[in-house]
N, CA, C and O atoms as a Tinker XYZ file with bonds, in Angstrom:
   284  protein
     1  N      1.262000   81.668000  173.416000    73     2
     2  CA     2.641000   81.981000  173.527000    64     1     3
     3  C      2.925000   81.502000  172.089000    63     2     4     5
     4  O      2.447000   80.446000  171.676000    81     3
     5  N      3.746000   82.329000  171.299000    73     3     6
     6  CA     4.540000   82.194000  170.043000    64     5     7
     7  C      5.509000   82.485000  170.176000    63     6     8     9
     8  O      5.730000   83.106000  171.216000    81     7
     9  N      6.542000   82.258000  169.342000    73     7    10
    10  CA     8.294000   82.678000  169.254000    64     9    11
    11  C      8.584000   83.757000  168.291000    63    10    12    13
    12  O      7.926000   83.870000  167.256000    81    11
    13  N      9.524000   84.531000  168.592000    73    11    14
    14  CA     9.876000   85.004000  167.582000    64    13    15
    15  C     11.591000   85.386000  167.453000    63    14    16    17
    16  O     12.312000   86.139000  168.107000    81    15
    17  N     11.751000   84.812000  166.715000    73    15    18
    18  CA    13.356000   84.679000  166.528000    64    17    19
    19  C     13.947000   86.028000  167.131000    63    18    20    21
    20  O     14.725000   85.778000  168.051000    81    19
    21  N     13.820000   87.195000  166.912000    73    19    22
    22  CA    14.570000   88.114000  167.915000    64    21    23
    23  C     13.940000   88.498000  169.165000    63    22    24    25
    24  O     14.645000   89.215000  169.874000    81    23
    25  N     12.745000   88.191000  169.633000    73    23    26
    26  CA    11.908000   88.536000  170.781000    64    25    27
    27  C     12.070000   87.819000  171.377000    63    26    28    29
    28  O     12.453000   88.326000  172.431000    81    27
    29  N     12.027000   86.276000  171.498000    73    27    30
    30  CA    11.673000   85.274000  171.847000    64    29    31
    31  C     10.591000   85.009000  172.450000    63    30    32    33
    32  O      9.807000   85.864000  172.038000    81    31
    33  N      9.980000   84.256000  173.280000    73    31    34
    34  CA     8.658000   84.179000  173.439000    64    33    35
    35  C      7.829000   85.426000  173.777000    63    34    36    37
    36  O      8.221000   86.440000  174.355000    81    35
    37  N      6.600000   85.149000  173.301000    73    35    38
    38  CA     5.509000   86.181000  173.723000    64    37    39
    39  C      4.111000   85.421000  173.961000    63    38    40    41
    40  O      3.786000   84.322000  173.512000    81    39
    41  N      3.458000   86.179000  174.682000    73    39    42
    42  CA     2.291000   85.333000  175.170000    64    41    43
    43  C      1.363000   86.334000  174.238000    63    42    44    45
    44  O      1.047000   87.471000  174.591000    81    43
    45  N      0.943000   85.657000  172.862000    73    43    46
    46  CA    -0.023000   86.295000  172.039000    64    45    47
    47  C     -1.283000   84.997000  172.333000    63    46    48    49
    48  O     -1.156000   83.855000  171.891000    81    47
    49  N     -2.181000   85.349000  172.956000    73    47    50
    50  CA    -3.815000   84.426000  173.018000    64    49    51
    51  C     -4.234000   83.888000  171.483000    63    50    52    53
    52  O     -4.427000   84.767000  170.643000    81    51
    53  N     -4.336000   82.923000  171.204000    73    51    54
    54  CA    -4.709000   82.501000  170.145000    64    53    55
    55  C     -3.338000   81.990000  169.142000    63    54    56    57
    56  O     -3.659000   81.329000  168.154000    81    55
    57  N     -2.406000   82.158000  169.268000    73    55    58
    58  CA    -1.261000   81.323000  168.565000    64    57    59
    59  C     -0.517000   80.275000  169.082000    63    58    60    61
    60  O      0.232000   80.592000  170.006000    81    59
    61  N     -0.518000   79.005000  168.709000    73    59    62
    62  CA    -0.055000   78.181000  169.093000    64    61    63
    63  C      1.628000   78.446000  169.580000    63    62    64    65
    64  O      2.239000   79.323000  168.971000    81    63
    65  N      2.396000   77.617000  170.758000    73    63    66
    66  CA     3.142000   77.693000  171.083000    64    65    67
    67  C      4.373000   77.976000  170.258000    63    66    68    69
    68  O      5.106000   78.964000  170.282000    81    67
    69  N      4.440000   76.758000  169.440000    73    67    70
    70  CA     5.577000   76.484000  168.246000    64    69    71
    71  C      5.111000   77.386000  166.749000    63    70    72    73
    72  O      5.704000   77.268000  165.677000    81    71
    73  N      4.228000   78.051000  166.931000    73    71    74
    74  CA     4.282000   78.603000  165.651000    64    73    75
    75  C      4.967000   80.008000  165.511000    63    74    76    77
    76  O      4.534000   80.974000  166.140000    81    75
    77  N      6.026000   80.096000  164.685000    73    75    78
    78  CA     7.011000   81.494000  164.426000    64    77    79
    79  C      5.953000   82.933000  164.018000    63    78    80    81
    80  O      4.781000   82.990000  163.643000    81    79
    81  N      6.879000   83.888000  164.265000    73    79    82
    82  CA     5.966000   84.729000  164.343000    64    81    83
    83  C      7.126000   86.233000  163.923000    63    82    84    85
    84  O      8.161000   86.502000  164.532000    81    83
    85  N      6.594000   86.942000  162.834000    73    83    86
    86  CA     7.355000   88.147000  162.781000    64    85    87
    87  C      6.794000   89.020000  162.854000    63    86    88    89
    88  O      5.770000   89.150000  162.183000    81    87
    89  N      7.297000   90.119000  163.823000    73    87    90
    90  CA     7.405000   91.409000  164.277000    64    89    91
    91  C      7.489000   92.427000  163.441000    63    90    92    93
    92  O      8.554000   92.549000  162.835000    81    91
    93  N      6.306000   93.495000  163.174000    73    91    94
    94  CA     7.068000   94.670000  162.655000    64    93    95
    95  C      6.785000   95.877000  163.389000    63    94    96    97
    96  O      5.715000   95.729000  163.978000    81    95
    97  N      7.237000   96.884000  163.578000    73    95    98
    98  CA     7.107000   97.624000  164.685000    64    97    99
    99  C      7.524000   98.852000  164.245000    63    98   100   101
   100  O      8.643000   98.975000  163.747000    81    99
   101  N      6.538000  100.066000  164.401000    73    99   102
   102  CA     6.446000  101.288000  163.964000    64   101   103
   103  C      7.632000  102.315000  163.670000    63   102   104   105
   104  O      7.656000  103.164000  162.779000    81   103
   105  N      8.767000  101.997000  164.779000    73   103   106
   106  CA     9.928000  102.585000  164.160000    64   105   107
   107  C     10.787000  102.001000  162.872000    63   106   108   109
   108  O     11.651000  102.678000  162.316000    81   107
   109  N     10.435000  100.640000  162.466000    73   107   110
   110  CA    11.187000  100.188000  161.092000    64   109   111
   111  C     10.756000  101.363000  160.021000    63   110   112   113
   112  O      9.663000  101.912000  159.882000    81   111
   113  N     11.809000  101.530000  159.418000    73   111   114
   114  CA    11.624000  103.103000  158.146000    64   113   115
   115  C     11.119000  101.884000  156.795000    63   114   116   117
   116  O     11.325000  102.247000  155.637000    81   115
   117  N     10.526000  100.590000  157.021000    73   115   118
   118  CA     9.834000   99.681000  156.063000    64   117   119
   119  C      8.674000   99.385000  156.394000    63   118   120   121
   120  O      7.808000   99.140000  155.555000    81   119
   121  N      8.458000   99.358000  157.732000    73   119   122
   122  CA     7.358000   98.767000  157.773000    64   121   123
   123  C      5.669000   99.295000  157.692000    63   122   124   125
   124  O      4.736000   98.578000  158.055000    81   123
   125  N      5.516000  100.648000  157.157000    73   123   126
   126  CA     4.356000  101.283000  156.647000    64   125   127
   127  C      4.131000  100.762000  155.089000    63   126   128   129
   128  O      2.968000  100.595000  154.721000    81   127
   129  N      5.263000  100.490000  154.129000    73   127   130
   130  CA     5.574000  100.192000  153.089000    64   129   131
   131  C      4.638000   98.571000  153.097000    63   130   132   133
   132  O      3.748000   98.217000  152.324000    81   131
   133  N      5.216000   97.857000  154.221000    73   131   134
   134  CA     5.252000   96.314000  154.135000    64   133   135
   135  C      3.590000   96.474000  154.496000    63   134   136   137
   136  O      3.007000   95.633000  153.811000    81   135
   137  N      2.700000   97.178000  155.249000    73   135   138
   138  CA     1.371000   97.410000  155.395000    64   137   139
   139  C      0.821000   97.316000  155.069000    63   138   140   141
   140  O     -0.167000   96.604000  155.245000    81   139
   141  N      1.455000   98.778000  153.545000    73   139   142
   142  CA     0.153000   98.836000  152.278000    64   141   143
   143  C      0.167000   97.749000  151.709000    63   142   144   145
   144  O     -0.846000   97.182000  151.299000    81   143
   145  N      1.673000   97.190000  151.582000    73   143   146
   146  CA     1.090000   96.211000  149.947000    64   145   147
   147  C      0.605000   95.340000  150.564000    63   146   148   149
   148  O     -0.155000   94.874000  149.716000    81   147
   149  N      0.375000   94.328000  152.068000    73   147   150
   150  CA    -0.430000   93.661000  152.869000    64   149   151
   151  C     -2.130000   94.313000  152.904000    63   150   152   153
   152  O     -3.090000   93.569000  152.705000    81   151
   153  N     -2.225000   95.254000  153.084000    73   151   154
   154  CA    -3.497000   96.138000  152.561000    64   153   155
   155  C     -4.285000   96.014000  151.528000    63   154   156   157
   156  O     -5.515000   96.069000  151.520000    81   155
   157  N     -3.341000   95.793000  150.378000    73   155   158
   158  CA    -3.932000   96.111000  148.973000    64   157   159
   159  C     -4.012000   94.439000  148.654000    63   158   160   161
   160  O     -4.848000   93.877000  147.946000    81   159
   161  N     -3.163000   93.975000  149.212000    73   159   162
   162  CA    -3.251000   92.468000  149.110000    64   161   163
   163  C     -4.953000   91.891000  149.454000    63   162   164   165
   164  O     -5.739000   91.366000  148.664000    81   163
   165  N     -5.134000   92.199000  150.844000    73   163   166
   166  CA    -6.012000   91.934000  151.500000    64   165   167
   167  C     -7.294000   92.601000  150.888000    63   166   168   169
   168  O     -8.273000   91.856000  150.937000    81   167
   169  N     -7.502000   93.740000  150.364000    73   167   170
   170  CA    -8.454000   94.174000  149.559000    64   169   171
   171  C     -8.592000   93.632000  148.325000    63   170   172   173
   172  O     -9.750000   93.602000  147.909000    81   171
   173  N     -7.459000   93.047000  147.377000    73   171   174
   174  CA    -8.215000   92.462000  146.295000    64   173   175
   175  C     -8.495000   90.820000  146.687000    63   174   176   177
   176  O     -8.542000   90.046000  145.731000    81   175
   177  N     -8.698000   90.219000  148.174000    73   175   178
   178  CA    -9.537000   89.379000  148.111000    64   177   179
   179  C    -11.261000   89.487000  148.378000    63   178   180   181
   180  O    -12.117000   88.602000  148.345000    81   179
   181  N    -11.373000   91.033000  148.669000    73   179   182
   182  CA   -12.518000   91.434000  149.020000    64   181   183
   183  C    -12.545000   91.303000  150.529000    63   182   184   185
   184  O    -13.633000   91.317000  151.103000    81   183
   185  N    -11.439000   91.179000  151.192000    73   183   186
   186  CA   -11.753000   91.420000  152.533000    64   185   187
   187  C    -11.308000   92.644000  152.977000    63   186   188   189
   188  O    -10.171000   92.781000  153.426000    81   187
   189  N    -12.409000   93.899000  152.861000    73   187   190
   190  CA   -12.117000   95.206000  152.886000    64   189   191
   191  C    -12.219000   95.378000  154.086000    63   190   192   193
   192  O    -11.643000   96.371000  154.529000    81   191
   193  N    -13.040000   94.419000  155.137000    73   191   194
   194  CA   -13.167000   94.805000  156.401000    64   193   195
   195  C    -11.426000   94.619000  157.386000    63   194   196   197
   196  O    -10.890000   95.315000  158.248000    81   195
   197  N    -11.132000   93.663000  156.867000    73   195   198
   198  CA    -9.661000   93.637000  157.266000    64   197   199
   199  C     -8.986000   94.595000  156.771000    63   198   200   201
   200  O     -8.382000   95.108000  157.714000    81   199
   201  N     -8.725000   95.175000  155.734000    73   199   202
   202  CA    -7.900000   95.754000  154.780000    64   201   203
   203  C     -8.059000   97.049000  155.578000    63   202   204   205
   204  O     -7.047000   97.681000  155.883000    81   203
   205  N     -9.061000   97.403000  155.872000    73   203   206
   206  CA    -9.782000   98.925000  156.492000    64   205   207
   207  C     -8.603000   98.728000  157.919000    63   206   208   209
   208  O     -7.821000   99.638000  158.193000    81   207
   209  N     -8.633000   97.741000  158.522000    73   207   210
   210  CA    -7.938000   97.702000  159.942000    64   209   211
   211  C     -6.574000   98.001000  159.664000    63   210   212   213
   212  O     -5.878000   98.852000  160.218000    81   211
   213  N     -6.178000   97.006000  158.506000    73   211   214
   214  CA    -4.386000   97.364000  158.057000    64   213   215
   215  C     -4.054000   98.651000  157.661000    63   214   216   217
   216  O     -2.927000   99.146000  157.619000    81   215
   217  N     -5.109000   99.151000  157.377000    73   215   218
   218  CA    -4.819000  100.698000  156.317000    64   217   219
   219  C     -4.826000  101.745000  157.793000    63   218   220   221
   220  O     -4.155000  102.729000  158.106000    81   219
   221  N     -5.765000  101.098000  158.378000    73   219   222
   222  CA    -5.273000  102.316000  160.029000    64   221   223
   223  C     -3.829000  102.662000  160.480000    63   222   224   225
   224  O     -3.111000  103.655000  160.600000    81   223
   225  N     -3.757000  100.672000  160.755000    73   223   226
   226  CA    -2.615000  100.918000  161.205000    64   225   227
   227  C     -1.477000  101.462000  160.931000    63   226   228   229
   228  O     -0.691000  102.050000  161.675000    81   227
   229  N     -1.422000  101.217000  159.727000    73   227   230
   230  CA    -0.408000  101.926000  158.384000    64   229   231
   231  C     -0.359000  102.994000  158.958000    63   230   232   233
   232  O      0.702000  103.395000  159.437000    81   231
   233  N     -1.614000  103.761000  159.046000    73   231   234
   234  CA    -1.271000  105.522000  159.354000    64   233   235
   235  C     -0.774000  105.427000  160.683000    63   234   236   237
   236  O      0.175000  106.150000  160.984000    81   235
   237  N     -1.246000  104.671000  161.507000    73   235   238
   238  CA    -0.006000  105.261000  163.284000    64   237   239
   239  C      1.186000  104.840000  163.181000    63   238   240   241
   240  O      2.107000  105.176000  163.926000    81   239
   241  N      1.290000  103.796000  161.918000    73   239   242
   242  CA     2.813000  103.542000  161.514000    64   241   243
   243  C      3.643000  104.887000  161.174000    63   242   244   245
   244  O      4.624000  105.389000  161.721000    81   243
   245  N      2.657000  105.385000  159.750000    73   243   246
   246  CA     3.603000  106.554000  159.376000    64   245   247
   247  C      3.527000  107.856000  160.294000    63   246   248   249
   248  O      4.363000  108.753000  160.185000    81   247
   249  N      2.575000  107.899000  161.116000    73   247   250
   250  CA     2.585000  108.998000  162.367000    64   249   251
   251  C      4.050000  108.693000  163.224000    63   250   252   253
   252  O      4.782000  109.662000  163.427000    81   251
   253  N      4.391000  107.582000  163.632000    73   251   254
   254  CA     5.271000  107.536000  164.324000    64   253   255
   255  C      6.539000  108.236000  164.494000    63   254   256   257
   256  O      7.344000  108.107000  163.572000    81   255
   257  N      6.822000  108.839000  165.335000    73   255   258
   258  CA     7.853000  109.795000  164.918000    64   257   259
   259  C      9.322000  109.204000  164.882000    63   258   260   261
   260  O     10.168000  109.922000  164.348000    81   259
   261  N      9.626000  108.280000  165.263000    73   259   262
   262  CA    11.087000  108.027000  164.981000    64   261   263
   263  C     10.613000  106.948000  164.257000    63   262   264   265
   264  O      9.571000  106.324000  164.454000    81   263
   265  N     11.844000  106.690000  163.010000    73   263   266
   266  CA    12.401000  105.748000  162.097000    64   265   267
   267  C     13.466000  105.587000  162.473000    63   266   268   269
   268  O     14.206000  106.398000  163.030000    81   267
   269  N     13.775000  103.755000  162.009000    73   267   270
   270  CA    15.317000  103.876000  161.778000    64   269   271
   271  C     15.188000  102.631000  161.132000    63   270   272   273
   272  O     14.024000  102.231000  161.141000    81   271
   273  N     16.158000  101.730000  160.458000    73   271   274
   274  CA    16.714000  100.674000  159.558000    64   273   275
   275  C     16.687000   99.645000  160.947000    63   274   276   277
   276  O     17.225000   99.697000  162.053000    81   275
   277  N     15.727000   98.657000  160.238000    73   275   278
   278  CA    15.881000   97.468000  161.334000    64   277   279
   279  C     17.431000   96.945000  162.017000    63   278   280   281
   280  O     18.438000   96.833000  161.319000    81   279
   281  N     17.399000   96.670000  163.444000    73   279   282
   282  CA    18.738000   96.268000  163.768000    64   281   283
   283  C     18.680000   94.538000  163.484000    63   282   284
   284  O     19.683000   93.848000  163.667000    81   283
């Protein structure tokens, strides 16, 4: 269970109850940019497996048909 400021309590296994989380959705027009930065930062640490995973997620976000400024 984790807590999001916007979405309330979320049941995410492995995350402590009191740990805050930040959710970025594919419809967020800034999300792919954020994932691109995160992907590059991971790659710079040598964690290429995780960077590849984030890169694939970023492509899914870019292909999401609906975009909007976060509310």
